[in-house]
DOKE-278320 format. One record per residue: residue number from 1; residue in one letter; z negated, y negated, x negated of N, C-alpha, C in turn. Coordinates in steps of 0.1 Angstrom, whole numbers. Example, Ala and Ser with C-alpha at 12.3 -4.5 7.8 and 13.67 -1.06 7.14 Angstrom:
REC, 1, a, -78, 57, -132, -78, 45, -123, -78, 33, -132
REC, 2, s, -71, 22, -128, -71, 11, -137, -79, 0, -129
REM end
This chain:
REC, 1, m, 1725, 649, -709, 1718, 647, -699, 1705, 640, -705
REC, 2, a, 1701, 625, -698, 1692, 617, -707, 1681, 623, -709
REC, 3, r, 1671, 627, -718, 1657, 632, -724, 1648, 623, -721
REC, 4, s, 1650, 621, -706, 1636, 618, -697, 1623, 630, -694
REC, 5, f, 1629, 646, -693, 1621, 653, -687, 1627, 664, -693
REC, 6, q, 1617, 675, -690, 1622, 691, -699, 1620, 700, -691
REC, 7, i, 1628, 707, -688, 1631, 717, -682, 1623, 734, -686
REC, 8, l, 1616, 740, -679, 1612, 748, -685, 1613, 760, -675
REC, 9, t, 1616, 775, -679, 1621, 784, -666, 1619, 799, -675
REC, 10, d, 1622, 809, -663, 1613, 825, -666, 1629, 828, -680
REC, 11, a, 1622, 839, -682, 1630, 842, -692, 1638, 853, -686
REC, 12, v, 1633, 852, -672, 1644, 862, -661, 1659, 856, -655
REC, 13, c, 1658, 841, -662, 1671, 835, -659, 1682, 840, -662
REC, 14, d, 1685, 846, -673, 1696, 851, -679, 1707, 841, -683
REC, 15, l, 1706, 831, -690, 1714, 821, -695, 1721, 825, -707
REC, 16, p, 1735, 824, -706, 1743, 831, -716, 1737, 828, -728
REC, 17, a, 1737, 832, -736, 1730, 826, -748, 1733, 816, -759
REC, 18, t, 1750, 814, -759, 1755, 805, -766, 1755, 793, -758
REC, 19, w, 1753, 796, -745, 1751, 780, -737, 1743, 776, -739
REC, 20, l, 1730, 784, -743, 1716, 782, -739, 1716, 770, -754
REC, 21, k, 1719, 778, -766, 1715, 770, -780, 1720, 753, -781
REC, 22, s, 1730, 753, -769, 1736, 738, -769, 1726, 729, -759
REC, 23, h, 1720, 736, -752, 1709, 727, -742, 1694, 731, -748
REC, 24, p, 1690, 721, -758, 1676, 718, -758, 1668, 711, -748
REC, 25, e, 1675, 711, -737, 1666, 703, -725, 1659, 716, -718
REC, 26, i, 1666, 730, -720, 1661, 739, -711, 1654, 747, -725
REC, 27, i, 1640, 753, -721, 1631, 761, -729, 1630, 775, -720
REC, 28, v, 1633, 786, -724, 1630, 798, -718, 1617, 804, -723
REC, 29, v, 1608, 808, -713, 1597, 811, -718, 1594, 828, -714
REC, 30, d, 1591, 831, -722, 1590, 847, -726, 1585, 852, -715
REC, 31, t, 1590, 865, -704, 1584, 872, -697, 1585, 888, -703
REC, 32, p, 1575, 892, -710, 1569, 903, -712, 1576, 915, -704
REC, 33, v, 1577, 927, -713, 1580, 936, -701, 1569, 950, -707
REC, 34, i, 1560, 953, -695, 1555, 963, -698, 1555, 980, -698
REC, 35, a, 1554, 991, -701, 1558, 999, -701, 1542, 1005, -699
REC, 36, t, 1544, 1013, -683, 1530, 1022, -683, 1531, 1034, -681
REC, 37, k, 1520, 1052, -682, 1525, 1063, -681, 1508, 1068, -675
REC, 38, r, 1506, 1070, -664, 1492, 1077, -660, 1486, 1083, -676
REC, 39, g, 1472, 1081, -679, 1466, 1083, -689, 1473, 1080, -703
REC, 40, c, 1480, 1068, -701, 1485, 1064, -716, 1482, 1049, -715
REC, 41, r, 1479, 1042, -725, 1477, 1031, -727, 1491, 1020, -724
REC, 42, g, 1493, 1010, -719, 1499, 1003, -712, 1504, 998, -727
REC, 43, i, 1520, 998, -729, 1527, 988, -740, 1536, 976, -735
REC, 44, i, 1532, 968, -745, 1534, 953, -739, 1549, 949, -750
REC, 45, f, 1564, 948, -744, 1572, 944, -753, 1576, 928, -749
REC, 46, k, 1573, 923, -764, 1580, 906, -761, 1592, 903, -765
REC, 47, d, 1594, 894, -759, 1611, 889, -768, 1621, 897, -767
REC, 48, l, 1621, 903, -758, 1630, 919, -755, 1642, 912, -754
REC, 49, t, 1655, 912, -758, 1668, 906, -751, 1672, 920, -749
REC, 50, p, 1688, 916, -738, 1694, 927, -732, 1696, 939, -744
REC, 51, d, 1698, 934, -755, 1703, 946, -766, 1695, 953, -773
REC, 52, t, 1683, 946, -769, 1670, 955, -777, 1660, 964, -763
REC, 53, f, 1663, 962, -749, 1658, 968, -744, 1659, 980, -744
REC, 54, d, 1668, 984, -751, 1666, 1002, -757, 1647, 1006, -763
REC, 55, r, 1642, 998, -769, 1628, 1001, -769, 1622, 1002, -760
REC, 56, a, 1620, 993, -747, 1615, 998, -737, 1621, 1012, -730
REC, 57, d, 1635, 1014, -728, 1641, 1020, -723, 1637, 1039, -733
REC, 58, a, 1636, 1037, -740, 1629, 1052, -747, 1616, 1055, -741
REC, 59, y, 1608, 1044, -739, 1594, 1052, -732, 1599, 1053, -716
REC, 60, v, 1609, 1051, -708, 1609, 1056, -697, 1620, 1068, -699
REC, 61, k, 1625, 1077, -707, 1630, 1084, -712, 1618, 1096, -714
REC, 62, q, 1606, 1091, -715, 1595, 1098, -721, 1584, 1101, -707
REC, 63, g, 1590, 1094, -694, 1580, 1090, -684, 1573, 1079, -678
REC, 64, y, 1577, 1074, -688, 1569, 1062, -685, 1574, 1051, -674
REC, 65, t, 1570, 1039, -669, 1577, 1033, -657, 1574, 1018, -660
REC, 66, t, 1588, 1008, -663, 1586, 996, -666, 1588, 985, -659
REC, 67, r, 1576, 976, -658, 1577, 961, -650, 1576, 953, -659
REC, 68, t, 1580, 938, -649, 1580, 929, -660, 1563, 921, -658
REC, 69, s, 1557, 914, -667, 1545, 910, -661, 1551, 893, -663
REC, 70, l, 1542, 884, -656, 1542, 871, -657, 1544, 867, -667
REC, 71, p, 1549, 854, -671, 1547, 846, -681, 1531, 846, -686
REC, 72, i, 1531, 844, -700, 1516, 839, -698, 1515, 825, -695
REC, 73, i, 1510, 820, -683, 1505, 809, -678, 1495, 801, -684
REC, 74, w, 1481, 808, -685, 1470, 796, -692, 1473, 803, -703
REC, 75, e, 1462, 793, -711, 1459, 796, -727, 1448, 808, -726
REC, 76, t, 1450, 816, -732, 1438, 829, -734, 1433, 830, -750
REC, 77, e, 1427, 838, -750, 1418, 847, -763, 1421, 858, -761
REC, 78, d, 1427, 862, -755, 1436, 879, -757, 1442, 877, -769
REC, 79, e, 1435, 889, -775, 1442, 893, -788, 1461, 893, -793
REC, 80, e, 1460, 902, -776, 1476, 904, -779, 1484, 894, -772
REC, 81, q, 1475, 885, -765, 1487, 874, -757, 1486, 860, -766
REC, 82, r, 1478, 861, -777, 1473, 848, -784, 1485, 842, -792
REC, 83, d, 1497, 851, -796, 1508, 846, -803, 1519, 842, -797
REC, 84, i, 1516, 846, -780, 1527, 843, -771, 1525, 825, -765
REC, 85, i, 1529, 816, -770, 1531, 800, -761, 1529, 803, -744
REC, 86, s, 1519, 799, -739, 1517, 792, -728, 1524, 786, -724
REC, 87, v, 1525, 786, -709, 1529, 776, -705, 1524, 762, -701
REC, 88, e, 1510, 764, -704, 1502, 753, -699, 1504, 748, -718
REC, 89, r, 1502, 752, -724, 1505, 748, -739, 1518, 738, -736
REC, 90, l, 1534, 745, -737, 1543, 736, -737, 1541, 727, -727
REC, 91, t, 1536, 727, -718, 1539, 717, -704, 1528, 707, -714
REC, 92, r, 1520, 707, -718, 1510, 701, -717, 1515, 690, -733
REC, 93, q, 1522, 697, -743, 1532, 690, -754, 1540, 680, -749
REC, 94, f, 1544, 682, -738, 1554, 673, -735, 1546, 662, -723
REC, 95, l, 1537, 664, -716, 1533, 656, -709, 1522, 645, -718
REC, 96, e, 1518, 652, -731, 1512, 641, -740, 1519, 633, -744
REC, 97, e, 1531, 637, -748, 1541, 624, -752, 1549, 617, -744
REC, 98, g, 1547, 616, -731, 1549, 611, -719, 1563, 615, -712
REC, 99, i, 1564, 629, -714, 1574, 637, -709, 1572, 647, -695
REC, 100, d, 1580, 641, -685, 1580, 647, -674, 1579, 663, -678
REC, 101, v, 1578, 674, -668, 1582, 685, -671, 1585, 693, -654
REC, 102, v, 1596, 699, -655, 1596, 708, -642, 1602, 722, -647
REC, 103, y, 1591, 732, -641, 1597, 747, -642, 1603, 753, -628
REC, 104, l, 1611, 757, -634, 1623, 762, -623, 1622, 778, -624
REC, 105, a, 1608, 786, -614, 1605, 796, -612, 1613, 806, -604
REC, 106, m, 1615, 814, -605, 1623, 827, -599, 1617, 830, -587
REC, 107, n, 1627, 830, -579, 1620, 833, -567, 1610, 841, -562
REC, 108, s, 1603, 833, -556, 1587, 837, -553, 1584, 846, -546
REC, 109, a, 1594, 852, -537, 1593, 866, -526, 1593, 874, -538
REC, 110, i, 1599, 878, -551, 1598, 887, -557, 1589, 886, -571
REC, 111, s, 1585, 877, -570, 1571, 872, -585, 1563, 864, -581
REC, 112, g, 1551, 863, -587, 1540, 850, -586, 1541, 839, -594
REC, 113, t, 1551, 842, -604, 1551, 832, -611, 1549, 817, -606
REC, 114, y, 1559, 811, -593, 1559, 802, -591, 1545, 795, -585
REC, 115, g, 1541, 808, -578, 1525, 806, -570, 1515, 800, -582
REC, 116, q, 1512, 806, -594, 1503, 804, -606, 1509, 796, -614
REC, 117, v, 1523, 788, -615, 1522, 776, -621, 1519, 766, -616
REC, 118, h, 1523, 768, -600, 1523, 752, -586, 1508, 751, -593
REC, 119, v, 1495, 764, -591, 1484, 763, -596, 1477, 752, -606
REC, 120, l, 1488, 757, -620, 1483, 752, -629, 1489, 737, -630
REC, 121, y, 1501, 733, -627, 1506, 718, -626, 1501, 712, -616
REC, 122, n, 1493, 716, -607, 1484, 703, -599, 1474, 699, -606
REC, 123, e, 1468, 710, -616, 1453, 706, -623, 1459, 700, -635
REC, 124, l, 1470, 700, -638, 1477, 692, -649, 1480, 677, -648
REC, 125, n, 1483, 677, -636, 1487, 665, -623, 1476, 660, -628
REC, 126, e, 1461, 662, -622, 1450, 655, -622, 1446, 647, -636
REC, 127, r, 1451, 657, -645, 1446, 653, -659, 1454, 641, -663
REC, 128, y, 1467, 643, -663, 1482, 635, -671, 1486, 627, -661
REC, 129, a, 1477, 620, -650, 1483, 613, -640, 1488, 601, -644
REC, 130, h, 1485, 593, -655, 1490, 583, -660, 1497, 583, -670
REC, 131, s, 1501, 594, -672, 1513, 597, -685, 1523, 603, -681
REC, 132, a, 1525, 611, -672, 1540, 623, -668, 1535, 629, -659
REC, 133, m, 1546, 635, -655, 1545, 642, -644, 1551, 656, -643
REC, 134, a, 1540, 670, -638, 1545, 684, -643, 1549, 689, -628
REC, 135, l, 1563, 691, -623, 1565, 699, -614, 1568, 709, -613
REC, 136, c, 1567, 720, -602, 1572, 738, -602, 1580, 738, -592
REC, 137, l, 1594, 740, -592, 1601, 745, -579, 1604, 762, -581
REC, 138, d, 1602, 766, -569, 1608, 779, -563, 1625, 777, -562
REC, 139, t, 1631, 786, -567, 1646, 785, -567, 1650, 793, -558
REC, 140, e, 1644, 806, -558, 1648, 814, -547, 1661, 821, -552
REC, 141, c, 1661, 820, -563, 1670, 827, -572, 1665, 834, -582
REC, 142, a, 1679, 848, -594, 1669, 854, -598, 1681, 856, -609
REC, 143, s, 1678, 859, -621, 1689, 867, -633, 1700, 857, -630
REC, 144, t, 1711, 861, -632, 1719, 853, -632, 1723, 843, -624
REC, 145, g, 1718, 847, -610, 1722, 833, -602, 1712, 823, -605
REC, 146, l, 1698, 826, -608, 1694, 811, -613, 1700, 807, -626
REC, 147, a, 1709, 815, -636, 1716, 809, -645, 1726, 799, -638
REC, 148, m, 1730, 803, -627, 1742, 793, -623, 1737, 782, -615
REC, 149, l, 1725, 784, -608, 1719, 773, -606, 1719, 762, -617
REC, 150, i, 1709, 767, -629, 1706, 758, -639, 1715, 754, -644
REC, 151, m, 1727, 758, -648, 1742, 757, -653, 1746, 741, -642
REC, 152, d, 1747, 746, -628, 1750, 742, -622, 1743, 727, -620
REC, 153, l, 1731, 727, -623, 1723, 715, -623, 1722, 705, -635
REC, 154, i, 1722, 714, -644, 1728, 705, -662, 1742, 695, -657
REC, 155, a, 1752, 702, -655, 1763, 695, -650, 1763, 682, -641
REC, 156, s, 1755, 686, -634, 1757, 671, -624, 1747, 662, -630
REC, 157, e, 1743, 666, -643, 1734, 654, -652, 1725, 647, -642
REC, 158, p, 1710, 651, -639, 1703, 646, -633, 1690, 637, -642
REC, 159, k, 1688, 627, -634, 1678, 618, -645, 1672, 615, -644
REC, 160, t, 1663, 617, -629, 1651, 623, -630, 1644, 635, -622
REC, 161, l, 1631, 636, -621, 1626, 651, -615, 1628, 648, -599
REC, 162, d, 1630, 639, -591, 1636, 637, -580, 1649, 645, -577
REC, 163, d, 1659, 641, -586, 1675, 645, -590, 1671, 659, -590
REC, 164, v, 1667, 666, -598, 1667, 680, -600, 1658, 686, -587
REC, 165, r, 1649, 680, -579, 1642, 688, -568, 1653, 687, -556
REC, 166, e, 1661, 673, -557, 1676, 677, -545, 1681, 684, -550
REC, 167, h, 1689, 687, -560, 1700, 697, -565, 1692, 711, -561
REC, 168, v, 1681, 709, -562, 1675, 727, -564, 1680, 733, -548
REC, 169, a, 1669, 718, -540, 1669, 723, -525, 1684, 722, -516
REC, 170, v, 1687, 713, -524, 1705, 720, -515, 1715, 731, -519
REC, 171, n, 1709, 731, -531, 1723, 747, -538, 1714, 760, -537
REC, 172, q, 1702, 759, -537, 1698, 770, -544, 1700, 783, -530
REC, 173, s, 1700, 783, -520, 1707, 789, -510, 1719, 794, -511
REC, 174, k, 1728, 784, -518, 1744, 786, -519, 1747, 796, -525
REC, 175, i, 1736, 803, -539, 1745, 815, -548, 1742, 823, -540
REC, 176, a, 1751, 833, -541, 1753, 849, -538, 1744, 854, -550
REC, 177, h, 1735, 867, -547, 1734, 874, -555, 1735, 890, -552
REC, 178, v, 1746, 894, -558, 1751, 908, -552, 1752, 916, -562
REC, 179, f, 1743, 927, -560, 1741, 940, -574, 1744, 951, -571
REC, 180, t, 1743, 959, -579, 1740, 977, -579, 1738, 976, -594
REC, 181, w, 1738, 991, -593, 1733, 999, -604, 1740, 1018, -606
REC, 182, l, 1740, 1018, -617, 1750, 1033, -614, 1738, 1043, -619
REC, 183, d, 1729, 1042, -619, 1720, 1053, -623, 1704, 1046, -611
REC, 184, f, 1699, 1058, -606, 1688, 1054, -598, 1672, 1053, -607
REC, 185, t, 1671, 1058, -620, 1665, 1062, -624, 1650, 1051, -625
REC, 186, y, 1653, 1040, -627, 1646, 1027, -624, 1642, 1023, -611
REC, 187, i, 1650, 1021, -605, 1646, 1021, -589, 1639, 1033, -583
REC, 188, v, 1637, 1045, -586, 1628, 1055, -582, 1615, 1055, -588
REC, 189, k, 1614, 1051, -598, 1599, 1047, -607, 1595, 1036, -604
REC, 190, s, 1601, 1026, -597, 1596, 1016, -590, 1596, 1019, -575
REC, 191, g, 1596, 1026, -573, 1596, 1027, -556, 1601, 1025, -547
REC, 192, k, 1609, 1016, -552, 1622, 1010, -541, 1631, 1020, -533
REC, 193, v, 1633, 1035, -539, 1637, 1048, -534, 1634, 1056, -539
REC, 194, n, 1633, 1067, -530, 1624, 1078, -532, 1633, 1087, -538
REC, 195, a, 1625, 1099, -543, 1632, 1107, -552, 1647, 1113, -548
REC, 196, l, 1644, 1122, -538, 1653, 1124, -526, 1662, 1124, -529
REC, 197, s, 1667, 1110, -522, 1675, 1098, -517, 1685, 1097, -529
REC, 198, a, 1676, 1094, -544, 1685, 1091, -556, 1692, 1104, -559
REC, 199, t, 1680, 1115, -556, 1694, 1131, -561, 1701, 1123, -553
REC, 200, i, 1703, 1125, -543, 1714, 1128, -534, 1726, 1115, -539
REC, 201, g, 1718, 1107, -535, 1733, 1093, -543, 1737, 1100, -556
REC, 202, k, 1725, 1107, -568, 1732, 1110, -577, 1745, 1117, -574
REC, 203, m, 1747, 1131, -567, 1753, 1140, -565, 1768, 1135, -558
REC, 204, l, 1764, 1126, -548, 1776, 1118, -539, 1781, 1103, -548
REC, 205, e, 1774, 1103, -559, 1779, 1091, -568, 1780, 1081, -558
REC, 206, l, 1770, 1078, -548, 1764, 1063, -541, 1765, 1052, -552
REC, 207, r, 1773, 1042, -545, 1773, 1032, -549, 1767, 1020, -541
REC, 208, p, 1750, 1014, -540, 1747, 1006, -530, 1754, 990, -532
REC, 209, l, 1757, 983, -526, 1759, 970, -526, 1744, 961, -517
REC, 210, c, 1743, 956, -529, 1730, 949, -525, 1732, 935, -524
REC, 211, s, 1718, 929, -517, 1718, 914, -518, 1707, 911, -518
REC, 212, a, 1707, 901, -527, 1694, 888, -530, 1694, 877, -525
REC, 213, e, 1701, 871, -516, 1699, 858, -518, 1696, 856, -502
REC, 214, y, 1688, 870, -494, 1680, 862, -478, 1668, 873, -485
REC, 215, l, 1659, 870, -499, 1649, 872, -500, 1635, 866, -491
REC, 216, r, 1638, 863, -479, 1626, 858, -475, 1619, 868, -464
REC, 217, g, 1606, 865, -459, 1600, 869, -451, 1599, 889, -452
REC, 218, e, 1602, 898, -448, 1604, 910, -448, 1611, 916, -455
REC, 219, r, 1624, 910, -462, 1635, 917, -466, 1633, 916, -485
REC, 220, p, 1625, 923, -491, 1625, 923, -502, 1639, 927, -511
REC, 221, l, 1644, 935, -506, 1657, 941, -513, 1669, 945, -499
REC, 222, i, 1675, 937, -498, 1687, 939, -489, 1702, 951, -494
REC, 223, a, 1701, 964, -491, 1715, 967, -489, 1724, 967, -476
REC, 224, i, 1734, 960, -485, 1745, 956, -474, 1755, 970, -469
REC, 225, s, 1758, 978, -475, 1761, 993, -477, 1756, 998, -487
REC, 226, n, 1746, 1012, -485, 1746, 1019, -492, 1752, 1036, -490
REC, 227, k, 1768, 1033, -489, 1775, 1046, -480, 1787, 1040, -491
REC, 228, i, 1789, 1039, -499, 1802, 1034, -509, 1804, 1047, -521
REC, 229, r, 1810, 1056, -519, 1814, 1065, -531, 1819, 1064, -540
REC, 230, g, 1817, 1066, -549, 1827, 1060, -567, 1829, 1048, -570
REC, 231, t, 1829, 1051, -583, 1829, 1036, -588, 1843, 1025, -584
REC, 232, h, 1857, 1029, -583, 1867, 1028, -581, 1866, 1021, -566
REC, 233, k, 1860, 1032, -556, 1861, 1024, -543, 1852, 1013, -543
REC, 234, f, 1837, 1015, -549, 1832, 1001, -550, 1835, 989, -559
REC, 235, v, 1842, 990, -563, 1846, 976, -571, 1859, 974, -563
REC, 236, n, 1864, 979, -553, 1874, 976, -544, 1870, 968, -532
REC, 237, i, 1857, 976, -526, 1851, 972, -518, 1844, 956, -521
REC, 238, l, 1843, 956, -533, 1834, 945, -539, 1838, 931, -539
REC, 239, s, 1853, 935, -546, 1862, 926, -547, 1866, 916, -534
REC, 240, k, 1869, 925, -524, 1871, 920, -511, 1859, 915, -504
REC, 241, f, 1851, 922, -504, 1832, 913, -501, 1835, 899, -503
REC, 242, v, 1837, 896, -519, 1837, 887, -526, 1842, 876, -519
REC, 243, k, 1858, 878, -519, 1869, 870, -513, 1863, 866, -500
REC, 244, a, 1858, 876, -488, 1854, 871, -478, 1846, 862, -477
REC, 245, t, 1836, 861, -486, 1824, 852, -489, 1822, 840, -497
REC, 246, i, 1832, 839, -504, 1830, 828, -511, 1830, 817, -509
REC, 247, d, 1827, 806, -511, 1829, 796, -505, 1842, 780, -510
REC, 248, d, 1848, 793, -521, 1859, 782, -529, 1863, 794, -537
REC, 249, e, 1876, 794, -536, 1887, 805, -542, 1888, 801, -557
REC, 250, r, 1886, 790, -561, 1888, 783, -573, 1877, 779, -581
REC, 251, g, 1863, 788, -574, 1852, 785, -581, 1850, 795, -590
REC, 252, v, 1831, 792, -597, 1830, 802, -601, 1827, 815, -601
REC, 253, i, 1830, 830, -606, 1821, 839, -603, 1815, 844, -618
REC, 254, t, 1806, 850, -615, 1801, 855, -628, 1798, 870, -624
REC, 255, v, 1801, 879, -634, 1796, 894, -635, 1790, 895, -645
REC, 256, a, 1780, 900, -645, 1766, 906, -654, 1766, 921, -657
REC, 257, h, 1761, 926, -669, 1756, 940, -664, 1746, 940, -675
REC, 258, g, 1738, 950, -678, 1725, 957, -686, 1729, 961, -696
REC, 259, n, 1739, 974, -695, 1744, 976, -706, 1759, 988, -702
REC, 260, l, 1767, 979, -695, 1778, 986, -691, 1790, 974, -692
REC, 261, p, 1797, 969, -707, 1804, 962, -705, 1818, 965, -700
REC, 262, e, 1820, 982, -700, 1835, 984, -697, 1835, 984, -679
REC, 263, k, 1826, 988, -671, 1824, 989, -656, 1827, 974, -655
REC, 264, a, 1814, 962, -661, 1817, 948, -658, 1832, 943, -661
REC, 265, e, 1835, 952, -672, 1854, 942, -671, 1860, 949, -661
REC, 266, m, 1860, 961, -656, 1866, 964, -646, 1864, 955, -636
REC, 267, i, 1849, 953, -628, 1850, 945, -620, 1855, 928, -621
REC, 268, a, 1853, 928, -632, 1859, 911, -632, 1875, 913, -633
REC, 269, g, 1881, 925, -636, 1895, 922, -635, 1899, 924, -624
REC, 270, a, 1892, 933, -611, 1896, 934, -601, 1895, 920, -593
REC, 271, l, 1883, 912, -598, 1879, 901, -590, 1893, 890, -590
REC, 272, s, 1894, 891, -606, 1905, 882, -610, 1919, 883, -599
REC, 273, e, 1919, 896, -597, 1931, 902, -590, 1932, 900, -575
REC, 274, r, 1924, 902, -569, 1918, 893, -556, 1916, 878, -558
REC, 275, l, 1912, 870, -563, 1911, 858, -567, 1917, 852, -576
REC, 276, p, 1930, 849, -579, 1933, 848, -592, 1932, 833, -595
REC, 277, k, 1929, 823, -589, 1924, 809, -591, 1908, 808, -590
REC, 278, a, 1904, 822, -595, 1888, 819, -597, 1889, 820, -610
REC, 279, q, 1877, 811, -617, 1872, 812, -630, 1862, 823, -634
REC, 280, v, 1862, 842, -635, 1857, 848, -636, 1854, 851, -650
REC, 281, l, 1835, 847, -650, 1831, 845, -664, 1822, 858, -666
REC, 282, y, 1825, 870, -675, 1820, 880, -677, 1818, 881, -694
REC, 283, g, 1815, 892, -701, 1813, 894, -712, 1802, 896, -721
REC, 284, p, 1802, 893, -735, 1787, 898, -743, 1777, 886, -737
REC, 285, d, 1785, 873, -731, 1772, 865, -726, 1766, 870, -717
REC, 286, w, 1778, 875, -706, 1768, 875, -691, 1761, 888, -696
REC, 287, r, 1750, 889, -696, 1737, 903, -699, 1726, 902, -688
REC, 288, c, 1727, 912, -678, 1709, 913, -672, 1702, 913, -687
REC, 289, g, 1692, 906, -685, 1685, 907, -694, 1673, 919, -689
REC, 290, a, 1663, 917, -705, 1653, 927, -704, 1645, 927, -690
REC, 291, a, 1635, 919, -682, 1631, 913, -672, 1637, 921, -661
REC, 292, i, 1649, 919, -659, 1657, 927, -649, 1660, 939, -649
REC, 293, q, 1668, 940, -663, 1668, 960, -669, 1654, 967, -668
REC, 294, a, 1643, 959, -667, 1633, 964, -665, 1629, 975, -650
REC, 295, h, 1634, 966, -641, 1636, 968, -627, 1647, 981, -625
REC, 296, g, 1655, 977, -627, 1667, 980, -621, 1675, 989, -634
REC, 297, g, 1670, 990, -647, 1679, 997, -659, 1689, 994, -668
REC, 298, p, 1695, 1000, -675, 1705, 996, -681, 1718, 993, -676
REC, 299, t, 1718, 1002, -664, 1732, 1004, -653, 1730, 994, -644
REC, 300, s, 1721, 985, -647, 1723, 974, -640, 1737, 964, -637
REC, 301, i, 1741, 956, -624, 1752, 947, -627, 1751, 939, -611
REC, 302, h, 1754, 927, -618, 1748, 918, -609, 1764, 909, -607
REC, 303, v, 1768, 904, -598, 1779, 894, -596, 1774, 884, -587
REC, 304, n, 1775, 870, -593, 1773, 854, -584, 1782, 847, -584
REC, 305, y, 1781, 839, -570, 1789, 830, -568, 1787, 822, -556
REC, 306, h, 1791, 810, -555, 1791, 801, -543, 1793, 807, -531
REC, 307, r, 1785, 810, -521, 1789, 816, -509, 1791, 808, -500
REC, 308, k, 1800, 810, -485, 1799, 804, -473, 1781, 807, -468
REC, 309, p, 1778, 796, -463, 1769, 797, -456, 1769, 808, -442
REC, 310, a, 1762, 820, -446, 1755, 828, -432, 1742, 835, -434
REC, 311, s, 1741, 840, -425, 1730, 851, -424, 1731, 861, -427
REC, 312, f, 1720, 867, -427, 1722, 881, -431, 1733, 895, -423
REC, 313, e, 1731, 890, -407, 1736, 902, -398, 1753, 894, -398
REC, 314, e, 1756, 881, -406, 1767, 874, -404, 1771, 882, -415
REC, 315, t, 1769, 883, -425, 1773, 892, -440, 1778, 902, -436
REC, 316, a, 1767, 910, -434, 1765, 923, -427, 1779, 925, -420
REC, 317, k, 1779, 920, -410, 1793, 921, -401, 1806, 917, -405
REC, 318, i, 1806, 907, -416, 1821, 906, -423, 1820, 919, -433
REC, 319, f, 1812, 923, -440, 1813, 936, -450, 1821, 946, -443
REC, 320, h, 1814, 955, -428, 1817, 960, -419, 1831, 960, -412
REC, 321, e, 1835, 949, -414, 1849, 942, -411, 1862, 942, -421
REC, 322, l, 1859, 948, -433, 1867, 947, -444, 1876, 957, -444
REM end
């Protein structure tokens, strides 16, 4: 890709590490994880990877709750954050060299990053109006769904910021975000599920099938089904659901996990069997990063692919007809 602009994105993008190394046109901005507990000082974890998330998980086992912080947007004198390169500093470096910058932010329905970077970029565009431009886009994607959008974008070889804007606008709603988790600890602490429901879910081995591609309006978390019992049944229904909703049976499907390689391999195998012509990607490179694990925990599992256009109601109907 021609080096006419620089792409910045959140650490929540969960791009494969080996792919990222060969694409210097992408810079991932650290998204710190914060562990908090009433009566205790909050602990900030920086530059966590999927494999080092156990540092935060150890605090969860002691009663702490984890959450993600926004990336450091503006320059700050805070001693705890001075060593983190801010979005402002990164962006200014490129603008001063006459290089345009585009920030691909995760879904604004679940993160405030887009809103704050948008404000920052409005300020910077006034200051650098005659040299370069900064653009912030709400991708409406998250985790490995955002990774898929970015990888598709780079494969399309965009030459200008307008090319990037158009690609995101056209393709952001086409990426399916389907996910689950095998342990409810983190979801309970986040307040998304109450403790009683989690206890019952654990006893019955319930595996909720959730979707995040409809994160608009009043739907922050969609459970297409919360009545699937047992991992094997879940894997079977999930593979049927993907087959029924995928746009191209020869397309790419990614299977990512927090720290469950065996379960990810099981799901990938079922998808390959159900969709033998698809390219199913999984393995060490496909992981739910620390920012995602902070909300769903190490048992998070994500499946992404290009889906057929459908409303939530239509998708739910497809599921119930499987």
